[in-house]
C-alpha positions in Angstrom: -121.3 74.8 -33.1 -124.3 77.2 -32.8 -127.1 77.2 -30.3 -130.0 74.7 -30.6 -133.2 76.0 -32.2 -135.3 75.5 -29.1 -132.6 76.2 -26.5 -133.2 78.8 -23.9 -130.0 80.9 -23.7 -129.0 83.2 -20.8 -127.6 86.6 -21.2 -124.1 85.5 -20.1 -124.0 82.9 -22.9 -125.2 85.4 -25.4 -122.5 87.8 -24.3 -119.8 85.3 -24.6 -121.0 84.0 -28.0 -121.2 87.5 -29.4 -117.7 88.3 -28.2 -116.4 85.1 -29.8 -118.1 86.0 -33.1 -116.5 89.5 -33.0 -113.2 88.0 -32.1 -113.3 85.6 -35.0 -114.6 88.0 -37.6 -112.1 90.8 -36.7 -109.2 88.6 -35.7 -108.8 90.3 -32.3 -108.1 88.7 -29.0 -111.2 87.6 -27.1 -109.8 89.0 -23.9 -109.7 92.5 -25.4 -113.4 92.6 -26.0 -115.6 94.0 -23.2 -119.3 94.6 -23.1 -118.8 98.3 -23.6 -116.3 97.9 -26.4 -117.2 100.0 -29.4 -116.6 97.7 -32.4 -116.0 100.5 -34.9 -114.0 103.0 -32.8 -112.1 100.6 -30.6 -111.7 97.5 -32.8 -111.6 99.2 -36.1 -114.5 97.4 -37.8 -115.3 98.6 -41.3 -118.5 98.2 -43.2 -117.7 94.8 -44.5 -116.6 93.7 -41.0 -119.9 94.8 -39.6 -121.8 92.9 -42.3 -119.7 89.8 -41.6 -120.5 90.1 -37.8 -124.2 90.5 -38.6 -124.3 87.4 -40.8 -122.3 85.3 -38.3 -124.6 86.5 -35.5 -127.7 85.6 -37.5 -126.3 82.2 -38.4 -125.1 81.4 -34.8 -128.4 82.3 -33.1 -130.8 81.4 -35.9 -132.3 84.9 -36.1 -132.8 87.6 -38.7 -131.7 91.1 -37.9 -133.0 94.0 -40.0 -130.6 96.4 -41.5 -132.3 99.2 -39.7 -131.8 97.5 -36.3 -128.2 96.5 -37.2 -127.4 100.0 -38.2 -127.9 101.1 -34.5 -125.3 98.6 -33.2 -122.1 100.2 -31.8 -121.0 98.3 -28.8 -120.9 94.7 -27.9 -123.7 95.2 -25.3 -125.9 96.6 -28.1 -125.6 93.4 -30.1 -126.1 91.2 -27.0 -129.3 93.1 -26.1 -130.6 92.8 -29.7 -129.9 89.1 -29.8 -131.6 88.6 -26.4 -134.7 90.4 -27.6 -134.8 88.3 -30.8 -134.4 85.1 -28.9 -137.2 86.1 -26.4 -139.5 86.8 -29.3 -138.7 83.4 -30.8 -139.5 81.7 -27.5 -142.9 83.4 -27.3 -143.7 82.5 -30.9 -142.9 78.8 -30.3 
């Protein structure tokens, strides 16, 4: 189940949803993922894993993330912040 199109989502929910996406895509325990976890260095995500996480994140939150912005993502909190910004922009546009 993903978020609703017009749903206002708080940062704690975004954080948990991003962690769940990463956990599912990488097959790692949810409890081992912290906000400061580096998804490449600590969780061993490769290029195809990163692309899978990007696609799953876009699908879950109904957003489109540019490759340029995605390329800057290293830690869980980076992704959470990026999703939060995209959702805020969507709310303004609605």
